C-alpha positions as CSV (number, residue, x, y, z in Angstrom):
1,M,28.0,21.4,139.4
2,R,31.3,22.1,137.5
3,K,31.3,18.6,136.0
4,L,27.8,19.1,134.7
5,S,28.8,22.4,133.2
6,F,31.8,20.8,131.6
7,F,29.7,18.1,129.9
8,L,27.0,20.6,128.9
9,G,29.7,22.7,127.4
10,L,31.1,19.8,125.4
11,A,27.6,18.9,124.2
12,L,27.0,22.5,123.2
13,A,30.4,22.8,121.4
14,G,29.7,19.7,119.4
15,A,26.2,20.6,118.6
16,A,26.9,24.1,117.6
17,K,29.8,23.1,115.2
18,T,27.7,20.7,113.2
19,P,25.1,23.1,111.8
20,A,27.6,25.9,111.4
21,I,29.6,23.8,108.9
22,A,26.4,23.1,107.0
23,H,25.6,26.8,106.8
24,V,27.2,27.2,103.3
25,G,27.1,30.6,101.6
26,N,26.1,32.7,104.6
27,E,29.0,34.0,106.6
28,S,27.0,35.9,109.1
29,H,25.4,33.7,111.7
30,A,24.7,34.2,115.4
31,V,27.5,33.4,117.8
32,V,27.0,30.9,120.5
33,R,28.6,31.8,123.9
34,T,31.2,29.2,125.0
35,E,31.6,30.7,128.5
36,P,29.1,32.2,130.9
37,I,29.0,35.9,131.6
38,A,31.5,36.9,134.3
39,G,32.3,33.2,134.7
40,V,29.1,32.6,136.7
41,Y,27.5,29.2,136.3
42,N,23.9,29.7,137.3
43,K,20.5,28.7,136.2
44,F,20.4,31.4,133.5
45,W,23.6,30.0,131.9
46,Y,22.1,26.5,131.9
47,N,18.8,27.8,130.5
48,Y,20.8,29.5,127.7
49,L,22.6,26.2,126.9
50,A,19.3,24.4,126.9
51,D,17.9,27.0,124.5
52,V,20.9,26.7,122.2
53,L,20.7,22.9,122.2
54,E,17.0,23.0,121.4
55,A,17.5,25.4,118.5
56,D,20.2,23.1,117.2
57,K,17.9,20.1,117.4
58,E,15.1,22.0,115.6
59,L,17.5,23.2,112.9
60,K,18.7,19.7,112.2
61,S,15.1,18.5,112.0
62,D,14.1,21.4,109.7
63,L,17.0,20.8,107.4
64,R,16.2,17.1,107.1
65,R,12.6,18.0,106.1
66,A,13.7,20.8,103.7
67,T,12.6,20.2,100.1
68,D,14.0,23.3,98.5
69,D,16.3,26.2,98.9
70,E,13.5,28.3,100.5
71,D,12.9,25.7,103.2
72,T,16.7,25.6,103.9
73,R,16.9,29.4,104.2
74,D,13.8,29.5,106.4
75,A,15.4,26.9,108.7
76,W,18.6,28.9,109.1
77,E,16.7,32.2,109.6
78,E,14.7,30.6,112.4
79,Y,17.8,29.1,113.9
80,E,19.6,32.4,114.0
81,H,16.6,34.1,115.4
82,E,16.4,31.6,118.2
83,L,20.1,31.9,119.0
84,V,19.8,35.7,119.1
85,D,16.7,35.5,121.3
86,A,18.3,33.0,123.7
87,D,21.4,35.3,124.0
88,K,19.1,38.4,124.6
89,D,17.2,36.6,127.3
90,Y,20.4,35.4,129.0
91,V,22.0,38.9,128.9
92,K,18.9,40.5,130.3
93,E,18.8,38.1,133.2
94,M,22.5,38.7,134.0
95,R,22.2,42.5,133.7
96,E,19.2,42.4,136.1
97,R,21.6,40.8,138.6
98,H,24.2,43.5,138.0
99,Y,26.8,41.5,136.1
100,V,28.9,43.3,133.6
101,V,28.0,42.1,130.1
102,G,30.3,42.8,127.2
103,R,33.8,44.1,127.0
104,I,35.5,46.8,128.9
105,T,38.3,48.6,127.1
106,V,40.7,50.9,128.7
107,G,42.7,53.3,126.6
108,N,43.1,52.8,122.8
């Protein structure tokens, strides 16, 4: 299971980097998680990875078919929306299972 996670992580890292580089002129884009919440490798983590990879695949396809700036902007907006949606779904599933999501800060 850990080996599968390692290889999916590598695929995700490689896939996520390619479009981000092509995203010229827009500094705010959704962040892709590189590690599962609470270090738990479960079906929700793998579903999240699959959603991110699918969004990446769709983005590449949409960018190849883009004929003008508006098509390119639309492709990036859809990509960012799908990344945010995938993260929201993943966080919801993990919270329902009582995992702490986010950062805990003690003191200043």
